[in-house]
MARGU-248960 format. One line per field, with one value per atom (N, C-alpha, C, CB): residue number from 1; atom name; x, y, z; residue in one letter. Coordinates in Angstrom, 2 decimals. Glycine has a CB too. Layout:
<recs>
num (NUM, ...)
atomo (CA, ...)
u (X, ...)
v (Y, ...)
w (Z, ...)
residuo (A, ...)
</recs>
This chain:
<recs>
num (1, 1, 1, 1, 2, 2, 2, 2, 3, 3, 3, 3, 4, 4, 4, 4, 5, 5, 5, 5, 6, 6, 6, 6, 7, 7, 7, 7, 8, 8, 8, 8, 9, 9, 9, 9, 10, 10, 10, 10, 11, 11, 11, 11, 12, 12, 12, 12, 13, 13, 13, 13, 14, 14, 14, 14, 15, 15, 15, 15, 16, 16, 16, 16, 17, 17, 17, 17, 18, 18, 18, 18, 19, 19, 19, 19, 20, 20, 20, 20, 21, 21, 21, 21, 22, 22, 22, 22, 23, 23, 23, 23, 24, 24, 24, 24, 25, 25, 25, 25, 26, 26, 26, 26, 27, 27, 27, 27, 28, 28, 28, 28, 29, 29, 29, 29, 30, 30, 30, 30, 31, 31, 31, 31, 32, 32, 32, 32, 33, 33, 33, 33, 34, 34, 34, 34, 35, 35, 35, 35, 36, 36, 36, 36, 37, 37, 37, 37, 38, 38, 38, 38, 39, 39, 39, 39, 40, 40, 40, 40, 41, 41, 41, 41, 42, 42, 42, 42, 43, 43, 43, 43, 44, 44, 44, 44, 45, 45, 45, 45, 46, 46, 46, 46, 47, 47, 47, 47, 48, 48, 48, 48, 49, 49, 49, 49, 50, 50, 50, 50, 51, 51, 51, 51, 52, 52, 52, 52, 53, 53, 53, 53, 54, 54, 54, 54, 55, 55, 55, 55, 56, 56, 56, 56, 57, 57, 57, 57, 58, 58, 58, 58, 59, 59, 59, 59, 60, 60, 60, 60, 61, 61, 61, 61, 62, 62, 62, 62, 63, 63, 63, 63, 64, 64, 64, 64, 65, 65, 65, 65, 66, 66, 66, 66, 67, 67, 67, 67, 68, 68, 68, 68, 69, 69, 69, 69, 70, 70, 70, 70, 71, 71, 71, 71, 72, 72, 72, 72, 73, 73, 73, 73, 74, 74, 74, 74, 75, 75, 75, 75, 76, 76, 76, 76, 77, 77, 77, 77, 78, 78, 78, 78, 79, 79, 79, 79)
atomo (N, CA, C, CB, N, CA, C, CB, N, CA, C, CB, N, CA, C, CB, N, CA, C, CB, N, CA, C, CB, N, CA, C, CB, N, CA, C, CB, N, CA, C, CB, N, CA, C, CB, N, CA, C, CB, N, CA, C, CB, N, CA, C, CB, N, CA, C, CB, N, CA, C, CB, N, CA, C, CB, N, CA, C, CB, N, CA, C, CB, N, CA, C, CB, N, CA, C, CB, N, CA, C, CB, N, CA, C, CB, N, CA, C, CB, N, CA, C, CB, N, CA, C, CB, N, CA, C, CB, N, CA, C, CB, N, CA, C, CB, N, CA, C, CB, N, CA, C, CB, N, CA, C, CB, N, CA, C, CB, N, CA, C, CB, N, CA, C, CB, N, CA, C, CB, N, CA, C, CB, N, CA, C, CB, N, CA, C, CB, N, CA, C, CB, N, CA, C, CB, N, CA, C, CB, N, CA, C, CB, N, CA, C, CB, N, CA, C, CB, N, CA, C, CB, N, CA, C, CB, N, CA, C, CB, N, CA, C, CB, N, CA, C, CB, N, CA, C, CB, N, CA, C, CB, N, CA, C, CB, N, CA, C, CB, N, CA, C, CB, N, CA, C, CB, N, CA, C, CB, N, CA, C, CB, N, CA, C, CB, N, CA, C, CB, N, CA, C, CB, N, CA, C, CB, N, CA, C, CB, N, CA, C, CB, N, CA, C, CB, N, CA, C, CB, N, CA, C, CB, N, CA, C, CB, N, CA, C, CB, N, CA, C, CB, N, CA, C, CB, N, CA, C, CB, N, CA, C, CB, N, CA, C, CB, N, CA, C, CB, N, CA, C, CB, N, CA, C, CB, N, CA, C, CB, N, CA, C, CB, N, CA, C, CB)
u (-14.08, -15.02, -14.24, -16.04, -14.60, -13.91, -14.29, -14.18, -13.70, -14.02, -15.46, -13.07, -16.14, -17.52, -17.56, -18.27, -18.52, -18.71, -19.27, -19.65, -20.01, -20.62, -20.11, -22.19, -18.95, -18.36, -19.01, -16.91, -19.89, -20.54, -21.83, -20.84, -22.04, -23.24, -24.10, -22.88, -25.41, -26.36, -27.44, -26.96, -27.60, -28.62, -29.76, -28.03, -31.00, -32.15, -33.21, -32.75, -34.02, -35.14, -36.42, -35.16, -37.33, -38.60, -39.76, -38.65, -40.90, -42.11, -42.60, -43.22, -43.52, -44.07, -44.75, -45.08, -45.44, -46.10, -45.09, -47.00, -44.00, -42.97, -42.32, -41.90, -42.04, -41.43, -42.39, -41.04, -43.66, -44.65, -44.74, -46.04, -44.73, -44.78, -43.54, -44.90, -42.37, -41.12, -41.18, -39.92, -41.61, -41.69, -42.68, -42.09, -43.84, -44.83, -44.27, -46.13, -43.63, -43.03, -41.96, -42.42, -41.13, -40.05, -40.60, -39.21, -41.58, -42.12, -42.83, -43.07, -43.56, -44.25, -43.27, -45.09, -42.07, -41.06, -39.99, -40.40, -40.19, -39.27, -37.82, -39.32, -37.69, -36.35, -35.69, -36.41, -34.38, -33.72, -33.54, -32.39, -33.58, -33.36, -33.95, -31.85, -34.07, -34.50, -33.50, -34.66, -32.22, -31.18, -31.31, -29.80, -31.56, -31.72, -32.93, -31.86, -34.01, -35.22, -34.96, -36.37, -34.29, -33.99, -33.08, -33.33, -32.05, -31.17, -31.94, -30.03, -32.86, -33.64, -34.57, -34.46, -35.23, -36.11, -35.31, -36.89, -34.13, -33.27, -32.83, -32.04, -32.43, -32.02, -33.16, -31.56, -34.37, -35.53, -35.85, -36.76, -35.78, -36.05, -35.03, -36.06, -33.76, -32.71, -32.85, -31.32, -33.19, -33.38, -34.56, -33.62, -35.64, -36.82, -36.49, -37.95, -35.57, -35.16, -34.01, -34.77, -33.57, -32.51, -31.10, -32.75, -30.91, -29.59, -28.80, -29.71, -29.47, -28.78, -28.58, -29.57, -27.35, -27.03, -25.82, -26.78, -25.95, -24.84, -24.95, -24.81, -23.82, -23.79, -24.19, -22.39, -24.72, -25.09, -23.87, -25.65, -24.04, -22.96, -22.04, -22.16, -22.28, -21.43, -21.72, -21.66, -20.69, -20.85, -21.19, -19.57, -21.91, -22.31, -21.10, -23.17, -19.98, -18.79, -18.16, -17.77, -18.58, -18.01, -18.61, -18.18, -19.70, -20.32, -20.96, -21.36, -21.29, -21.90, -22.95, -20.85, -23.61, -24.66, -24.07, -25.54, -22.96, -22.35, -21.22, -21.82, -21.13, -20.01, -18.70, -20.23, -17.60, -16.31, -15.91, -15.24, -16.54, -16.22, -16.83, -16.68, -17.74, -18.32, -19.81, -17.98, -20.40, -21.83, -22.60, -22.16, -23.72, -24.61, -26.01, -24.59, -26.84, -28.21, -29.12, -28.75, -28.80, -29.65, -29.05, -31.07, -29.79, -29.25, -29.07, -30.16, -28.06, -27.77, -28.80, -26.36, -29.22, -30.17, -29.45, -31.22, -28.14, -27.35, -27.15, -27.99, -27.63, -27.49, -27.05, -28.73)
v (-117.94, -118.21, -118.61, -119.30, -118.08, -118.36, -119.70, -117.28, -119.99, -121.24, -121.24, -121.44, -122.35, -122.49, -122.89, -123.51, -122.35, -122.80, -124.21, -121.84, -124.57, -125.90, -126.57, -125.82, -127.19, -127.73, -129.02, -127.97, -129.62, -130.87, -130.55, -131.77, -131.25, -131.05, -132.30, -130.71, -132.11, -133.21, -132.91, -133.42, -133.78, -133.59, -134.57, -133.79, -134.07, -134.93, -134.71, -134.68, -135.70, -135.62, -135.55, -136.84, -134.66, -134.48, -134.61, -133.12, -135.04, -135.00, -133.55, -135.95, -133.26, -131.91, -131.52, -131.82, -132.47, -132.18, -131.90, -133.35, -132.67, -132.43, -131.07, -133.53, -130.71, -129.41, -128.28, -129.30, -128.43, -127.41, -127.26, -127.77, -128.38, -128.32, -127.63, -129.74, -127.95, -127.31, -125.81, -127.93, -125.41, -123.99, -123.26, -123.81, -123.86, -123.22, -123.06, -124.05, -124.09, -124.03, -122.95, -125.40, -122.91, -121.92, -120.50, -122.17, -120.23, -118.88, -118.43, -118.79, -119.35, -119.01, -118.60, -120.18, -119.15, -118.85, -117.88, -120.13, -117.34, -116.37, -116.89, -115.07, -118.15, -118.73, -118.14, -120.30, -117.88, -117.21, -118.06, -116.74, -119.38, -120.25, -121.63, -120.36, -122.40, -123.79, -124.57, -124.46, -124.31, -125.02, -124.76, -124.60, -123.51, -123.17, -123.89, -121.64, -123.95, -124.64, -126.13, -124.41, -126.75, -128.18, -128.45, -128.70, -127.60, -127.78, -127.66, -126.76, -126.70, -126.52, -127.70, -125.21, -128.18, -129.34, -130.59, -129.60, -130.76, -131.88, -131.77, -131.93, -130.58, -130.36, -130.70, -128.90, -130.24, -130.51, -132.00, -129.74, -132.68, -134.11, -134.90, -134.62, -134.56, -135.24, -134.96, -134.80, -133.73, -133.38, -134.16, -131.85, -134.29, -135.01, -136.48, -134.91, -137.05, -138.44, -138.59, -139.05, -137.49, -137.55, -137.64, -138.69, -137.35, -137.45, -136.15, -137.94, -135.04, -133.76, -133.11, -132.83, -132.97, -132.24, -131.38, -133.21, -130.08, -129.16, -128.01, -128.64, -127.52, -126.36, -125.11, -126.18, -124.13, -122.85, -122.26, -121.87, -121.83, -121.21, -122.19, -120.38, -123.49, -124.48, -124.45, -125.90, -124.65, -124.71, -126.14, -124.22, -126.29, -127.62, -128.51, -127.52, -127.93, -128.74, -129.29, -127.92, -128.79, -129.22, -130.52, -128.15, -130.97, -132.21, -132.88, -131.96, -134.17, -134.90, -135.84, -135.65, -136.47, -137.41, -138.72, -137.68, -139.14, -140.40, -140.17, -141.13, -141.02, -140.90, -141.25, -141.81, -140.77, -141.01, -142.48, -140.19, -143.28, -144.70, -145.52, -145.25, -144.93, -145.66, -145.49, -147.11, -146.28, -146.20, -146.98, -146.72, -146.41, -147.10, -147.10, -146.41, -148.04, -148.13, -147.10, -149.50, -146.64, -145.68, -145.34, -146.23, -144.59, -144.21, -145.44, -143.20, -145.40, -146.51, -146.55, -146.39, -147.75, -147.88, -148.21, -148.95, -148.15, -148.38, -149.84, -147.71, -150.76, -152.15, -152.95, -152.69)
w (-29.34, -28.26, -27.02, -28.66, -25.85, -24.60, -24.01, -23.61, -22.88, -22.17, -21.70, -20.98, -21.87, -21.43, -19.97, -22.29, -19.23, -17.85, -17.81, -17.10, -18.85, -18.94, -20.22, -18.93, -20.19, -21.41, -21.91, -21.19, -21.13, -21.54, -22.30, -20.32, -23.40, -24.21, -24.14, -25.69, -24.00, -23.97, -24.99, -22.54, -25.96, -26.98, -26.71, -28.42, -26.70, -26.45, -27.52, -25.04, -27.73, -28.67, -27.85, -29.66, -28.23, -27.53, -28.51, -26.82, -27.99, -28.80, -28.84, -28.22, -29.73, -29.83, -28.51, -30.99, -27.87, -26.59, -25.48, -26.19, -25.44, -24.43, -24.62, -24.49, -25.87, -26.14, -25.77, -27.62, -26.08, -25.72, -24.20, -26.30, -23.48, -22.02, -21.47, -21.42, -22.02, -21.60, -21.86, -22.33, -23.04, -23.39, -22.49, -24.86, -22.24, -21.35, -19.95, -21.31, -19.44, -18.10, -18.06, -17.69, -19.09, -19.18, -19.20, -20.42, -20.03, -20.15, -18.88, -21.33, -18.23, -16.98, -15.89, -16.50, -15.94, -14.92, -15.41, -14.46, -16.60, -17.19, -17.23, -16.41, -17.59, -17.72, -18.97, -17.80, -18.94, -20.05, -21.31, -19.61, -21.16, -22.32, -22.07, -22.64, -23.15, -23.01, -22.16, -24.39, -22.40, -21.64, -20.15, -22.12, -19.79, -18.37, -17.79, -18.18, -18.57, -18.10, -17.92, -19.09, -18.87, -18.77, -17.57, -20.07, -17.37, -16.22, -14.91, -16.25, -14.83, -13.60, -13.36, -13.67, -14.40, -14.24, -13.86, -15.53, -14.45, -14.10, -12.65, -15.02, -12.22, -10.84, -9.88, -10.63, -10.21, -9.35, -9.29, -9.86, -10.42, -10.44, -9.64, -11.86, -9.79, -9.03, -7.54, -9.51, -7.20, -5.79, -5.20, -5.65, -5.97, -5.50, -5.23, -6.52, -6.00, -5.80, -4.81, -7.11, -4.23, -3.23, -3.78, -2.35, -5.05, -5.65, -5.65, -7.05, -5.51, -5.65, -4.30, -6.58, -3.89, -2.67, -2.95, -1.47, -2.71, -2.93, -1.96, -4.39, -1.53, -0.64, -1.41, -0.01, -0.70, -1.31, -2.01, -0.24, -3.24, -3.99, -4.70, -3.09, -4.55, -5.23, -6.72, -4.65, -7.51, -8.96, -9.36, -9.68, -10.45, -10.90, -11.17, -12.14, -11.55, -11.82, -10.55, -12.57, -9.37, -8.11, -7.59, -7.08, -8.18, -7.74, -8.93, -6.62, -8.78, -9.87, -9.38, -10.65, -10.32, -9.99, -9.47, -11.22, -10.07, -9.70, -8.70, -10.93, -7.69, -6.75, -7.45, -5.52, -6.93, -7.56, -7.54, -6.86, -6.68, -6.59, -7.72, -5.27, -8.50, -9.62, -9.71, -9.52, -10.58, -10.84, -9.79, -12.25, -9.35, -8.42, -9.00, -7.02, -8.54, -9.02, -8.40, -8.75, -7.23, -6.53, -5.20, -6.35, -4.39, -3.09, -2.19, -2.41, -1.38, -0.47, 0.65, 0.12, 1.04, 2.15, 3.45, 1.84, 3.43, 4.64, 4.99, 5.78, 4.17, 4.54, 3.44, 5.06)
residuo (X, X, X, X, X, X, X, X, X, X, X, X, X, X, X, X, X, X, X, X, X, X, X, X, X, X, X, X, X, X, X, X, X, X, X, X, X, X, X, X, X, X, X, X, X, X, X, X, X, X, X, X, X, X, X, X, X, X, X, X, X, X, X, X, X, X, X, X, X, X, X, X, X, X, X, X, X, X, X, X, X, X, X, X, X, X, X, X, X, X, X, X, X, X, X, X, X, X, X, X, X, X, X, X, X, X, X, X, X, X, X, X, X, X, X, X, X, X, X, X, X, X, X, X, X, X, X, X, X, X, X, X, X, X, X, X, X, X, X, X, X, X, X, X, X, X, X, X, X, X, X, X, X, X, X, X, X, X, X, X, X, X, X, X, X, X, X, X, X, X, X, X, X, X, X, X, X, X, X, X, X, X, X, X, X, X, X, X, X, X, X, X, X, X, X, X, X, X, X, X, X, X, X, X, X, X, X, X, X, X, X, X, X, X, X, X, X, X, X, X, X, X, X, X, X, X, X, X, X, X, X, X, X, X, X, X, X, X, X, X, X, X, X, X, X, X, X, X, X, X, X, X, X, X, X, X, X, X, X, X, X, X, X, X, X, X, X, X, X, X, X, X, X, X, X, X, X, X, X, X, X, X, X, X, X, X, X, X, X, X, X, X, X, X, X, X, X, X, X, X, X, X, X, X, X, X, X, X, X, X, X, X, X, X, X, X)
</recs>
């Protein structure tokens, strides 16, 4: 097996209702896999909270949720 573009693995547990909602959302949008659907929903949620900013064409490995200086509780309010 070759090098993975996404070498990090995240395992989550879902209720039957959560899985059904994920599958319905995925099929309505013709997403290729559950993983793709989860990544898209995660991206949308982070973007809605102001955490996700990336230039067009940037790869996910080029940026992260946490700044390189360490862990923060949330976005800075400038003060």
